[in-house]
C-alpha positions, 0 to 999 in steps of 0.5 A, a space after each residue: 722352147 730350145 732343147 739345148 741351151 744355157 741358162 743362168 741365175 743369181 741369189 744374194 744371201 740374207 746379208 746382201 744390203 738389199 736383203 737386210 732391207 727386205 727382211 726389215 720391211 718384212 719384220 715390221 708387216 709381221 709386227 703389225 699383223 701380229 697386232 692387227 690381222 687387218 693391218 695396212 703396211 707399206 713399209 720400205 727400208 734403207 740401209 747404209 754405214 751405221 743407218 736404217 730408215 723406214 718410210 711408208 704407209 700404215 694403218 692398224 688397230 692398236 697400232 696406228 689410228 687416227 694419226 697417232 701411234 699406240 703407246 710403246 709401238 714405235 719403240 717396238 719397231 726399232 726393236 724389230 729392226 735391230 733384232 733383225 739385223 742381229 739375227 743376220 749377224 752384223 756386228 761390224 764397225 760399219 754396221 752394228 746391230 745395236 750401233 746403228 742410227 735409226 730413223 722411223 718415218 712411217 705414217 698414215 695410209 692415205 684415206 683416198 686409198 683406204 676408201 677404195 680398198 676397204 670392205 664397206 656395205 656391199 662393196 667387197 674389198 678391193 685390190 690395194 694397187 693395179 698391176 700385173 703378177 706372174 706365177 710359174 712353175 717347172 718340173 726341174 726340180 721336185 719343188 717345181 722351181 727353175 734349177 738355176 735358182 734352186 741351187 743359187 739359193 741352197 749354195 748361200 743357205 748352206 754357207 749362212 748355216 755353217 756361218 751361224 753354227 760356227 762351222 765356217 767362222 771366217 764367213 761374214 754375212 753378205 754374199 752372192 751366188 750365180 749358177 749357169 746349167 746346161 740344159 738338154 732336151 729342156 733339163 738341166 744336165 751339168 753346170 758350166 759355170 759357178 760363181 760365189 762371192 763372199 764377204 769374209 774376215 780379214 786375210 782370207 782373200 787372194 789379193 790386197 795388204 790382208 792377203 794369206 794364201 793359206 787362209 784364202 785357200 781354206 775359204 776356197 776349198 769350203 766354197 768348192 765343197 759346198 757346190 759339190 754338196 749342194 749340186 747333183 752328183 756329176 754336175 760339176 765337171 773338169 770343165 766347170 768354170 768356178 769363180 770364188 770371190 773374183 775380185 780378190 777381197 771382199 771384207 767390206 760389205 753389207 750396207 757399210 759396202 753398198 746401200 740396200 733398198 726393200 724390193 731391189 731383188 725381185 728376180 732372186 725373190 721369184 724365178 731367177 729370169 726363167 719367167 715373167 715379172 710384173 715389177 711388184 716387189 713383195 717384202 714390206 707390203 701387207 697381203 691386200 697388196 696384189 704385188 704380194 697376195 696375187 704373185 703367191 696365188 699364181 705361184 700356187 695355181 701354176 705349181 698345182 697345174 704341174 703337180 697334177 701332170 697338166 704340164 711340165 711347165 706353166 706360167 699364169 698371169 693375173 691383172 688387177 686395177 685398184 679398188 676393184 675386187 675381180 681380177 681383170 685378167 686370167 692367163 695361162 701359158 703351158 709352153 706347149 708342155 700341156 696335156 689340157 687346153 689352156 683355155 679350159 684352165 683359164 676357166 677352171 682355176 677361178 672356180 677353184 680358188 676366189 681370185 680377189 684380194 680377200 679370197 686369195 688371203 682366206 684361201 692362203 691364211 695370209 693374215 698372219 705374221 709369217 712373212 720375215 721367212 720369205 725375205 731371204 732365199 726366194 719366196 717360192 720353192 720353199 717347204 709349206 710349214 704350218 702356216 708358212 709358205 701356204 702358197 707351196 702347197 699341192 692340195 689343188 691337185 685333185 680338185 683340178 683332175 675332178 673339174 677336168 673330169 667333169 
């Protein structure tokens, strides 16, 4: 690992079109799991100008059985989609929560997939798909997340909170941020570049027919203050390059400005490019899908390794085959920062958590309607809140140390 370098991560707001799609998909997952904790959901969402389309495969007692929808469920699905868009704040001519056309193309799960995945007789529940999943943790921030992504998220979270509260009434839902930090001795010390592009009300722009210099100055000064509030003291200097709406205007945004699809922001959802990614998206999938649950448990294990002081950085890879319960491989890399042999960790960690789909779901309490909160501002680095973000707990630290001492 180089000691001195620049690194960049980006984030997108809850109103970004891809994130609108993610949040709708996870609202459908939550709806199904609230009715049947063993429901199977793979829900993809497409959003564009005044249109939301759902597609995918589903199954659940009291929801969709034997090729039939339960009474009223289709209405509940549409209501969940509209409520999600309303919560985000879209009431625009090009995308309005109460006016978009809604198409539901969800249908029954393949019987062949069900046969391979379901638990039966002496057969344990198998993985819902093949693939590789990664978890990562670093001591750069208290939440054990890469600092570049952490601050990118926090800038947009603050702006969204101010928009919802009315403190920044000139903001609209769509926004993107990007943070570039200079690292010395592998730790972030200052910001070299900060970028925010935010949708805004008419006139709050630097260029175009609606441009109003005073209004643009208000928006620019507000965003600059958010950057200073979020980043640590001293990180922003006179040499930091700051770009706010560099195109000059951003009035047309959200699904009206660009189509959104579930699963297109997988790097924003995870580690901002600081760690490998297996390629599978999370949103719209129930926890039997190891794309989601195994990525969560890999993060959980990596975070506990770092929290235990066994490494300053840790990457964990898991791999699975569809229909097979146990992982095919467990790989640990502490990037030269570890105090324990990685092979020893590879042997110990599966003793602390059974890494089958069912074992993961039970250990992390994943069969619950907890996923809507994950679909914006990252699945990792969040505070564990009751049943939410259980994979962010550091409750394995003592057990890890005991195993190493044995």
